[in-house]
KOLMITI-215561 format. One record per atom (N, C-alpha, C): residue number from 0; atom name; x, y, z. Coordinates in nm, 3 decimals, m for minus. Example, Ala and Ser with C-alpha at 12.3 -4.5 7.8 and 13.67 -1.06 7.14 Angstrom:
2
(0; 'N'; (1.319; m0.569; 0.780)) (0; 'CA'; (1.230; m0.450; 0.780)) (0; 'C'; (1.320; m0.330; 0.780)) (1; 'N'; (1.285; m0.225; 0.708)) (1; 'CA'; (1.367; m0.106; 0.714)) (1; 'C'; (1.290; 0.003; 0.787)) 
# end
This chain:
62
(0; 'N'; (m0.981; m0.876; 1.918)) (0; 'CA'; (m0.878; m0.812; 1.840)) (0; 'C'; (m0.893; m0.661; 1.854)) (1; 'N'; (m0.788; m0.593; 1.886)) (1; 'CA'; (m0.792; m0.449; 1.903)) (1; 'C'; (m0.791; m0.381; 1.767)) (2; 'N'; (m0.877; m0.284; 1.751)) (2; 'CA'; (m0.884; m0.212; 1.625)) (2; 'C'; (m0.778; m0.102; 1.624)) (3; 'N'; (m0.722; m0.080; 1.508)) (3; 'CA'; (m0.617; 0.019; 1.490)) (3; 'C'; (m0.681; 0.156; 1.465)) (4; 'N'; (m0.657; 0.251; 1.553)) (4; 'CA'; (m0.709; 0.387; 1.536)) (4; 'C'; (m0.595; 0.479; 1.497)) (5; 'N'; (m0.599; 0.526; 1.374)) (5; 'CA'; (m0.490; 0.613; 1.329)) (5; 'C'; (m0.496; 0.751; 1.394)) (6; 'N'; (m0.608; 0.789; 1.452)) (6; 'CA'; (m0.618; 0.920; 1.513)) (6; 'C'; (m0.554; 0.925; 1.652)) (7; 'N'; (m0.519; 0.810; 1.706)) (7; 'CA'; (m0.446; 0.806; 1.834)) (7; 'C'; (m0.297; 0.824; 1.815)) (8; 'N'; (m0.251; 0.819; 1.691)) (8; 'CA'; (m0.110; 0.833; 1.662)) (8; 'C'; (m0.066; 0.979; 1.668)) (9; 'N'; (0.063; 1.003; 1.685)) (9; 'CA'; (0.112; 1.141; 1.678)) (9; 'C'; (0.089; 1.199; 1.539)) (10; 'N'; (0.084; 1.331; 1.528)) (10; 'CA'; (0.056; 1.393; 1.398)) (10; 'C'; (0.154; 1.353; 1.287)) (11; 'N'; (0.282; 1.339; 1.319)) (11; 'CA'; (0.380; 1.302; 1.216)) (11; 'C'; (0.354; 1.162; 1.164)) (12; 'N'; (0.310; 1.072; 1.249)) (12; 'CA'; (0.282; 0.935; 1.205)) (12; 'C'; (0.155; 0.932; 1.120)) (13; 'N'; (0.055; 1.012; 1.157)) (13; 'CA'; (m0.067; 1.020; 1.076)) (13; 'C'; (m0.037; 1.072; 0.937)) (14; 'N'; (0.051; 1.174; 0.928)) (14; 'CA'; (0.088; 1.229; 0.797)) (14; 'C'; (0.159; 1.124; 0.713)) (15; 'N'; (0.245; 1.044; 0.775)) (15; 'CA'; (0.315; 0.938; 0.702)) (15; 'C'; (0.216; 0.836; 0.647)) (16; 'N'; (0.119; 0.797; 0.726)) (16; 'CA'; (0.019; 0.701; 0.681)) (16; 'C'; (m0.064; 0.758; 0.567)) (17; 'N'; (m0.100; 0.885; 0.575)) (17; 'CA'; (m0.179; 0.949; 0.469)) (17; 'C'; (m0.099; 0.954; 0.340)) (18; 'N'; (0.029; 0.989; 0.349)) (18; 'CA'; (0.114; 0.994; 0.229)) (18; 'C'; (0.128; 0.856; 0.167)) (19; 'N'; (0.151; 0.755; 0.249)) (19; 'CA'; (0.162; 0.619; 0.197)) (19; 'C'; (0.032; 0.575; 0.132)) (20; 'N'; (m0.079; 0.613; 0.194)) (20; 'CA'; (m0.210; 0.578; 0.138)) (20; 'C'; (m0.231; 0.642; 0.001)) (21; 'N'; (m0.186; 0.765; m0.016)) (21; 'CA'; (m0.206; 0.836; m0.143)) (21; 'C'; (m0.116; 0.785; m0.255)) (22; 'N'; (0.006; 0.739; m0.222)) (22; 'CA'; (0.098; 0.698; m0.328)) (22; 'C'; (0.090; 0.549; m0.360)) (23; 'N'; (0.009; 0.475; m0.286)) (23; 'CA'; (0.001; 0.331; m0.308)) (23; 'C'; (m0.057; 0.296; m0.445)) (24; 'N'; (m0.163; 0.362; m0.487)) (24; 'CA'; (m0.227; 0.329; m0.615)) (24; 'C'; (m0.136; 0.358; m0.735)) (25; 'N'; (m0.070; 0.475; m0.745)) (25; 'CA'; (0.020; 0.494; m0.860)) (25; 'C'; (0.136; 0.394; m0.863)) (26; 'N'; (0.190; 0.361; m0.747)) (26; 'CA'; (0.298; 0.263; m0.743)) (26; 'C'; (0.246; 0.126; m0.785)) (27; 'N'; (0.126; 0.091; m0.741)) (27; 'CA'; (0.066; m0.037; m0.778)) (27; 'C'; (0.045; m0.046; m0.929)) (28; 'N'; (m0.005; 0.060; m0.991)) (28; 'CA'; (m0.028; 0.060; m1.135)) (28; 'C'; (0.105; 0.047; m1.210)) (29; 'N'; (0.205; 0.122; m1.167)) (29; 'CA'; (0.337; 0.114; m1.230)) (29; 'C'; (0.394; m0.027; m1.218)) (30; 'N'; (0.384; m0.084; m1.098)) (30; 'CA'; (0.439; m0.217; m1.075)) (30; 'C'; (0.363; m0.324; m1.153)) (31; 'N'; (0.233; m0.306; m1.168)) (31; 'CA'; (0.154; m0.401; m1.246)) (31; 'C'; (0.195; m0.399; m1.393)) (32; 'N'; (0.214; m0.280; m1.448)) (32; 'CA'; (0.259; m0.268; m1.588)) (32; 'C'; (0.397; m0.329; m1.604)) (33; 'N'; (0.485; m0.300; m1.508)) (33; 'CA'; (0.621; m0.356; m1.513)) (33; 'C'; (0.617; m0.509; m1.506)) (34; 'N'; (0.529; m0.563; m1.422)) (34; 'CA'; (0.520; m0.708; m1.408)) (34; 'C'; (0.466; m0.771; m1.536)) (35; 'N'; (0.373; m0.704; m1.602)) (35; 'CA'; (0.320; m0.760; m1.727)) (35; 'C'; (0.423; m0.757; m1.839)) (36; 'N'; (0.512; m0.655; m1.839)) (36; 'CA'; (0.612; m0.645; m1.944)) (36; 'C'; (0.736; m0.729; m1.917)) (37; 'N'; (0.786; m0.726; m1.793)) (37; 'CA'; (0.909; m0.796; m1.756)) (37; 'C'; (0.885; m0.878; m1.629)) (38; 'N'; (0.816; m0.990; m1.640)) (38; 'CA'; (0.784; m1.066; m1.518)) (38; 'C'; (0.906; m1.135; m1.457)) (39; 'N'; (0.936; m1.098; m1.335)) (39; 'CA'; (1.037; m1.168; m1.257)) (39; 'C'; (0.973; m1.203; m1.123)) (40; 'N'; (1.040; m1.284; m1.047)) (40; 'CA'; (0.987; m1.322; m0.916)) (40; 'C'; (0.973; m1.201; m0.825)) (41; 'N'; (1.071; m1.113; m0.829)) (41; 'CA'; (1.066; m0.993; m0.746)) (41; 'C'; (0.949; m0.903; m0.785)) (42; 'N'; (0.925; m0.888; m0.915)) (42; 'CA'; (0.813; m0.804; m0.961)) (42; 'C'; (0.679; m0.862; m0.917)) (43; 'N'; (0.664; m0.991; m0.925)) (43; 'CA'; (0.540; m1.053; m0.882)) (43; 'C'; (0.521; m1.035; m0.731)) (44; 'N'; (0.628; m1.052; m0.655)) (44; 'CA'; (0.621; m1.032; m0.511)) (44; 'C'; (0.583; m0.888; m0.478)) (45; 'N'; (0.649; m0.791; m0.542)) (45; 'CA'; (0.620; m0.650; m0.516)) (45; 'C'; (0.477; m0.613; m0.556)) (46; 'N'; (0.430; m0.667; m0.667)) (46; 'CA'; (0.292; m0.640; m0.709)) (46; 'C'; (0.194; m0.694; m0.606)) (47; 'N'; (0.217; m0.813; m0.556)) (47; 'CA'; (0.131; m0.868; m0.452)) (47; 'C'; (0.136; m0.788; m0.324)) (48; 'N'; (0.256; m0.742; m0.287)) (48; 'CA'; (0.271; m0.660; m0.166)) (48; 'C'; (0.194; m0.529; m0.179)) (49; 'N'; (0.211; m0.459; m0.291)) (49; 'CA'; (0.143; m0.331; m0.309)) (49; 'C'; (m0.008; m0.349; m0.325)) (50; 'N'; (m0.050; m0.459; m0.386)) (50; 'CA'; (m0.193; m0.487; m0.396)) (50; 'C'; (m0.251; m0.511; m0.257)) (51; 'N'; (m0.181; m0.588; m0.175)) (51; 'CA'; (m0.226; m0.612; m0.038)) (51; 'C'; (m0.231; m0.484; 0.043)) (52; 'N'; (m0.131; m0.399; 0.027)) (52; 'CA'; (m0.128; m0.271; 0.098)) (52; 'C'; (m0.242; m0.181; 0.053)) (53; 'N'; (m0.267; m0.179; m0.079)) (53; 'CA'; (m0.377; m0.097; m0.132)) (53; 'C'; (m0.511; m0.144; m0.078)) (54; 'N'; (m0.535; m0.276; m0.078)) (54; 'CA'; (m0.662; m0.327; m0.027)) (54; 'C'; (m0.675; m0.308; 0.123)) (55; 'N'; (m0.565; m0.311; 0.195)) (55; 'CA'; (m0.570; m0.285; 0.339)) (55; 'C'; (m0.614; m0.141; 0.365)) (56; 'N'; (m0.565; m0.048; 0.287)) (56; 'CA'; (m0.610; 0.091; 0.302)) (56; 'C'; (m0.754; 0.108; 0.253)) (57; 'N'; (m0.788; 0.040; 0.144)) (57; 'CA'; (m0.923; 0.053; 0.086)) (57; 'C'; (m1.030; 0.003; 0.182)) (58; 'N'; (m1.003; m0.111; 0.245)) (58; 'CA'; (m1.102; m0.167; 0.339)) (58; 'C'; (m1.083; m0.116; 0.482)) (59; 'N'; (m0.995; m0.016; 0.497)) (59; 'CA'; (m0.969; 0.052; 0.624)) (59; 'C'; (m0.922; m0.045; 0.731)) (60; 'N'; (m0.837; m0.142; 0.694)) (60; 'CA'; (m0.774; m0.228; 0.792)) (60; 'C'; (m0.657; m0.156; 0.856)) (61; 'N'; (m0.604; m0.057; 0.785)) (61; 'CA'; (m0.493; 0.026; 0.836)) (61; 'C'; (m0.544; 0.167; 0.847)) 
# end
């Protein structure tokens, strides 16, 4: 399996990844609170998506 190296990307793509990495946790917290208050199928799906994205950045899979 080829490892993903973000430093091989163009500078604009690296900046996009860094910005997404920084805003993932606040969006995840907001979505988690929203899911606890108003649980819908879409909210549960979005919470799982953002949690997966956060853990992917945390464990440096991306």
